C-alpha positions in Angstrom: -21.8 30.2 -1.6 -24.0 28.4 -4.1 -21.7 29.4 -7.0 -18.9 27.7 -5.1 -20.9 24.6 -4.7 -21.6 24.5 -8.4 -17.9 25.1 -9.3 -16.7 22.5 -6.8 -19.3 20.0 -7.9 -18.3 20.3 -11.6 -14.7 20.1 -10.6 -15.4 17.0 -8.7 -17.2 15.5 -11.8 -14.2 16.4 -14.0 -11.7 14.9 -11.5 -13.7 11.7 -11.0 -14.5 11.5 -14.7 -10.7 11.6 -15.6 -10.0 9.1 -12.9 -12.6 6.7 -14.1 -11.2 7.1 -17.7 -7.6 6.4 -16.6 -8.7 3.6 -14.2 -10.9 2.0 -17.0 -7.9 2.1 -19.3 -5.8 0.3 -16.7 -8.6 -2.2 -15.9 -8.5 -3.4 -19.5 -5.1 -4.8 -18.9 -5.5 -6.1 -15.4 -8.1 -6.7 -12.7 -10.5 -3.9 -12.1 -10.3 -4.7 -8.4 -6.6 -4.2 -8.5 -7.0 -0.7 -9.9 -9.6 0.1 -7.2 -7.2 -1.1 -4.5 -4.5 1.3 -5.8 -7.0 4.2 -5.6 -7.7 3.4 -2.0 -4.0 3.2 -1.1 -3.3 6.6 -2.8 -6.0 8.2 -0.7 -4.6 6.7 2.5 -1.3 8.3 1.8 -2.5 11.7 0.5 -5.3 12.5 2.9 -3.2 12.6 6.1 -0.5 14.4 4.2 -3.0 17.1 3.3 -4.4 17.2 6.8 -0.9 18.0 8.2 -0.1 20.5 5.3 -3.3 22.5 6.0 -3.2 22.0 9.8 -6.6 20.3 9.9 -7.6 19.6 13.5 -8.2 16.0 14.3 -12.0 15.7 14.3 -14.3 14.3 17.0 -15.0 10.5 17.0 -18.4 11.1 15.4 -16.8 12.5 12.3 -14.4 9.6 12.0 -17.3 7.2 12.4 -19.1 8.9 9.5 -15.8 8.5 7.6 -15.9 4.8 8.3 -19.5 4.6 7.1 -18.4 6.3 3.9 -15.7 3.7 3.4 -18.1 0.9 4.1 -20.8 2.1 1.8 -18.3 3.1 -1.0 -16.6 -0.3 -0.9 -19.8 -2.3 -0.6 -21.3 -0.3 -3.5 -18.3 -1.0 -5.7 -18.5 -4.7 -4.9 -22.3 -4.7 -5.6 -21.7 -2.8 -8.9 -19.0 -5.2 -10.2 -20.9 -8.3 -9.2 -24.0 -6.8 -10.9 -22.0 -6.0 -14.0 -20.7 -9.5 -14.1 -24.0 -11.3 -13.5 -26.6 -8.9 -15.0 -27.2 -6.7 -18.1 -24.6 -3.9 -18.2 -27.1 -1.7 -20.1 -29.3 -1.8 -17.0 -26.9 -2.2 -14.1 -24.6 0.8 -14.7 -27.2 3.5 -15.5 -29.7 2.4 -12.8 -27.0 2.4 -10.1 -25.8 5.8 -11.3 -29.3 7.3 -11.1 -30.3 5.8 -7.8 -27.0 7.0 -6.2 -27.9 10.5 -7.2 -31.6 10.3 -6.2 -30.9 9.1 -2.6 -28.9 12.3 -1.6 -31.5 14.5 -3.3 -34.3 13.1 -1.2 -32.1 13.3 1.9 -31.2 17.0 1.1 -34.9 17.9 0.5 -35.8 16.6 3.9 -32.9 18.4 5.7 -32.4 21.5 3.6 -35.8 22.1 2.1 -37.1 21.8 -1.5 -34.8 23.5 -4.1 -36.0 26.0 -6.7 -38.1 24.9 -9.7 -35.2 25.5 -12.0 -32.9 23.3 -9.9 -35.5 20.5 -9.8 -35.8 20.7 -13.6 -32.0 20.5 -13.7 -32.0 17.5 -11.5 -34.5 15.7 -13.8 -32.4 16.6 -16.9 -29.3 15.3 -15.0 -30.9 12.0 -14.1 -32.0 11.5 -17.8 -28.5 12.5 -19.0 -26.7 10.1 -16.6 -28.9 7.2 -17.7 -28.2 7.8 -21.4 -24.5 8.4 -21.0 -23.9 5.3 -18.9 -26.1 3.1 -20.9 -24.9 1.7 -24.3 -28.1 -0.1 -25.0 -31.5 1.3 -24.0 -33.3 -2.0 -24.4 -35.5 -2.7 -21.4 -35.7 -6.5 -21.7 -34.8 -7.5 -18.2 -36.0 -9.5 -15.3 -36.7 -8.3 -11.8 -33.7 -10.1 -10.5 -31.6 -8.0 -12.8 -32.5 -5.0 -10.7 -31.1 -6.4 -7.4 -27.5 -5.5 -7.6 -27.9 -2.1 -9.4 -30.5 -1.0 -6.8 -28.2 -2.2 -4.0 -25.2 -0.5 -5.5 -27.1 2.8 -6.1 -28.4 2.9 -2.5 -25.0 2.2 -1.1 -23.3 4.9 -3.3 -26.1 7.3 -2.3 -25.3 6.6 1.4 -21.7 7.2 0.6 -22.5 10.7 -0.5 -24.6 11.3 2.6 -21.9 10.1 4.9 -19.4 12.5 3.4 -21.9 15.3 3.9 -22.2 14.4 7.5 -18.5 14.9 8.3 -17.4 17.6 5.8 -18.7 20.5 7.9 -15.9 20.2 10.4 -13.1 18.1 8.8 -12.4 16.5 5.5 -9.0 14.9 5.2 -9.0 12.8 8.4 -12.4 11.3 7.9 -11.6 10.5 4.2 -8.5 8.7 5.3 -10.6 6.6 7.6 -13.0 6.1 4.8 -10.2 4.8 2.4 -8.7 2.6 5.2 -12.1 0.8 5.8 -12.6 0.5 2.0 -9.2 -1.0 1.5 -9.7 -3.6 4.2 -13.1 -4.6 2.8 -11.9 -4.8 -0.8 -8.8 -6.7 0.2 -10.8 -9.3 2.1 -13.3 -9.6 -0.9 -10.5 -10.0 -3.4 -8.8 -12.7 -1.2 -12.0 -14.6 -0.9 -12.9 -14.4 -4.6 -9.3 -14.4 -6.0 -10.2 -11.8 -8.6 -6.9 -10.1 -9.0 -4.6 -11.0 -11.9 -0.9 -10.3 -12.2 0.0 -6.8 -13.4 3.0 -4.8 -14.7 4.8 -1.7 -13.5 3.3 0.5 -16.2 -0.2 -0.4 -15.1 0.7 0.4 -11.5 1.7 3.9 -12.6 -1.5 4.3 -14.5 -3.4 3.1 -11.5 -1.6 5.6 -9.3 -2.6 8.4 -11.7 -6.3 7.1 -11.5 -6.0 7.2 -7.7 -4.8 10.8 -7.7 -7.8 11.9 -9.8 -10.2 9.8 -7.7 -8.8 11.3 -4.5 -9.1 14.7 -6.0 -12.8 14.1 -6.9 -13.5 13.0 -3.3 -11.9 16.1 -1.8 -13.7 18.4 -4.2 -17.0 16.7 -3.5 -16.5 17.0 0.2 -15.8 20.7 -0.2 -18.8 21.1 -2.4 -21.1 19.5 0.2 -19.5 21.6 2.9 -20.2 25.0 1.3 -23.6 24.3 -0.2 -26.5 21.9 -0.6 -25.8 18.2 -0.8 -28.3 17.7 -3.7 -26.5 20.2 -5.9 -23.1 18.8 -5.1 -24.2 15.2 -5.7 -26.0 15.9 -9.0 -23.2 17.9 -10.5 -20.5 15.5 -9.3 -22.6 12.5 -10.7 -22.1 14.0 -14.2 -18.6 12.4 -14.2 -19.6 9.7 -16.8 -20.0 12.5 -19.3 -16.3 13.4 -18.8 -15.3 9.8 -19.1 -17.3 9.3 -22.3 -16.0 12.4 -23.9 -12.4 11.5 -23.1 -12.9 8.0 -24.5 -14.3 9.6 -27.7 -11.5 12.1 -28.0 -8.4 10.2 -26.9 -9.3 6.6 -27.7 -11.4 7.4 -30.8 -14.3 5.5 -29.4 -17.6 6.2 -31.1 -20.4 7.5 -28.7 -23.9 6.2 -29.4 -26.7 8.6 -30.3 -28.0 7.9 -26.8 -24.8 8.9 -25.2 -24.7 12.2 -27.2 -28.3 12.8 -26.0 -27.1 12.2 -22.5 -24.3 14.7 -22.9 -26.7 17.3 -24.2 -29.1 16.7 -21.3 -26.2 17.1 -18.9 -25.3 20.4 -20.3 -28.9 21.6 -20.0 -28.9 20.3 -16.4 -25.9 22.4 -15.5 -27.4 25.5 -16.9 -30.7 25.0 -15.0 -29.0 24.2 -11.8 -26.8 27.3 -12.2 -29.8 29.6 -12.6 
């Protein structure tokens, strides 16, 4: 089963990484929040369709509540991340939020499923370092304590998002994920209406946003399956390597130059995958 967790976790990272790349491309031409809204709508449409297609039984209320928690934590984390990126140093906000979001489920999994093997712990450490280097464009550490508020909050919220999915994935996936996206859509819509952060967009950007939503939805499904068949820490760490996919796509398709630090991060991520797979 562990091999399935590794495969599904990496597939989740691939899907989320492609979705972030496509969504990031769309966000360059319209509001990032608009793209996030589209991804939520896509999930609300796809998840019930998949539930009917695979005859998934309607889960108990407790599972739906965990789905609602996932939606709340995911949407709140996204808001905290974007606000942090707008107000703080991007070189600190993005990597710190990414690492914290992976650490929280690892601690939770250790408490509930036991301490993983030495090789896997080493893999986790390499993954944390890799994620930091990949997401960060500037490793300067000249920051103030207040610069840590939003990335810490975002990281904790995203970590709780992963834990919430793990708590409902054992019995049902698609219905709780639909509830998750519905709650997230409501929260993000209210936030956007209050802050007026959405700009006008065009039909081609909507199409790109839909494509990003499909990959984002696929990533959520694959992560849910990964946490269902194996340990949450392994599923979370591997799926959290999605920034490596995004960075490599930007380098390959958009001819963006990766920094030396980002290449180091990719190398550390590869080592992490090998160690976790042992």
